[in-house]
N, C-alpha and C positions, 0 to 999 in steps of 0.2 A: 420529490424525494419525500418519505413519511420521515417523520422526527425522529421515530425508533431508530431507524437504519442508520440516519446520519450521526445519531449518538453512538452507536456501536462502533461505527468507522472512526469517529472521532477518539472514541476512547482506546481503539487499537493503537491509531497513531499516537495516543498520548503516552505511549510507554518508548521510553528513550532508545532501546534497543529495536523497536520495530519502526520507529521514525528513521533511525539510521539506516536500517535495511530498505526501507519503503524509498529513501531519497536515493539510495543508492542505485536502485532499480531504475528510478525515473531517469537519473543521469545516464543509465545504459541504453535507453532506447527501446522502440517499439518489439525490436526482436527479441529482447529479454537478455537475462544473464544466467550462464550457468551456475547453479548452486556452489559448486567448487571455488568460482572465482568469487561468490560474496563472502564464502568462509575465510578464503584467503586473505582477500583486501580488508576486511573488517575484523579478523581476528576473533570469531565467534567458533565455540565448540560445536561440532555437526549437531549434536542432539539439540543443544539449545538454539540452534540456529533453525532446525526442523520445526520446533515448537513456534518460534516466532513467526516463519514463515505460513505455518498452519493456521494461525490466527488471522494473519492478513488474506488467505485463501478464503477464509469462512466468512469473512465480511464484503467479499468480492473485489477487493483491491489489487489482488493479485491472482494470476492464472499459472499453473504449471503445466508445462507441456514437455514431452519426453521425444528426443530424437535421438535414436541410437541408445547408447549407453548414458548420455547427458540429460539431466532434468535442467530446463530453463525455468526461471521465474521471469513471467512477464507482467509489468505494471500496467494496470488498467487505467488508461488515461481519460476515457469516458466517464468513469465511474468516480475517479478524482475530479474531473470538471464539475461533474453534478453535485458533488460535495461543496466544492467552492461556490458554486452557483447557489446552492441552498442557503449557504451562509451570508451570501451578497443580495440575495434575493430580496429583502424588504428593507435594504439598507436606505437609511434616511427618510422612510415614508412619515414618520411623525415628525419630521422636521420643522413643519409649518404649523403645527398645532399650538 
C-alpha cells in the first residue's frame, strides 16, 4: 500500500463519527448493514451520515450495494487488513541497531 493511500484512510478514520460508523459496520459482518440501521443505532441525521459514508467509500474502506429499496454499507475487510499490515509492516526492524 502506498503511503498516500494509507494516510488518506487513516485521516478518514481519524474523525470520531466516521470511526464510529466504520466500527459499527465491522461488527455487522461481511453482508453489510442497511443505512437505516446505522442511522437508527448511532443516532446520526441522514444527511450527516451520508456525508460520512461517502468519505469512507471514497477511500475504499466501504462499498455500498443496493438490494431492492435497501442500501447496504459493506466494510471492505481486505482494505482494512491492508491498512493494518501497512502499519505493522516495519515493526521492530530497527530494534537491534
